[in-house]
C-alpha positions as CSV (number, residue, x, y, z in Angstrom):
1,M,7.7,-41.3,-18.9
2,L,10.6,-43.3,-17.4
3,D,12.6,-42.6,-20.6
4,K,12.3,-38.9,-20.1
5,L,13.5,-39.2,-16.5
6,I,16.5,-41.3,-17.6
7,N,17.4,-38.8,-20.4
8,T,17.1,-35.9,-17.9
9,L,19.4,-37.7,-15.4
10,K,21.9,-38.3,-18.2
11,L,22.0,-34.6,-19.1
12,A,22.4,-33.5,-15.5
13,R,25.9,-32.7,-14.2
14,K,27.4,-31.7,-10.9
15,P,27.9,-27.9,-10.7
16,S,31.4,-26.5,-10.2
17,F,32.1,-24.9,-6.8
18,T,31.9,-21.5,-8.4
19,E,28.4,-22.2,-9.8
20,F,27.3,-23.7,-6.4
21,K,28.6,-20.6,-4.6
22,E,26.7,-18.3,-7.0
23,Y,23.4,-20.3,-6.6
24,S,23.8,-20.4,-2.9
25,K,24.2,-16.6,-2.7
26,L,21.1,-16.1,-4.9
27,I,19.1,-18.5,-2.8
28,L,20.2,-16.8,0.5
29,L,19.4,-13.4,-1.0
30,G,15.9,-14.6,-1.9
31,V,15.3,-16.1,1.5
32,A,16.5,-12.9,3.2
33,L,14.3,-10.8,1.0
34,L,11.2,-12.9,1.7
35,G,12.0,-12.9,5.4
36,S,12.4,-9.1,5.4
37,I,9.1,-8.6,3.6
38,G,7.4,-10.9,6.1
39,F,8.9,-9.1,9.1
40,V,7.8,-5.7,7.7
41,I,4.3,-7.0,7.3
42,Y,4.3,-8.4,10.8
43,I,5.5,-5.0,12.3
44,V,2.9,-3.1,10.3
45,F,0.1,-5.3,11.6
46,E,1.4,-5.1,15.2
47,V,1.7,-1.4,15.2
48,F,-1.3,-0.3,13.2
49,I,-3.8,-3.0,14.0
50,V,-4.3,-3.1,17.8
51,V,-6.8,-5.7,18.9
């Protein structure tokens, strides 16, 4: 098990700035999409389900 971890760490490398920027944009887009979906669900429940 420890050998697999060491091999994985040997293969890992630091991403270039361009790769980091692309990954950051994708992550931000995903977070914004999930937040928007959650906000829409919240608004739908607030408007249509009045307690």
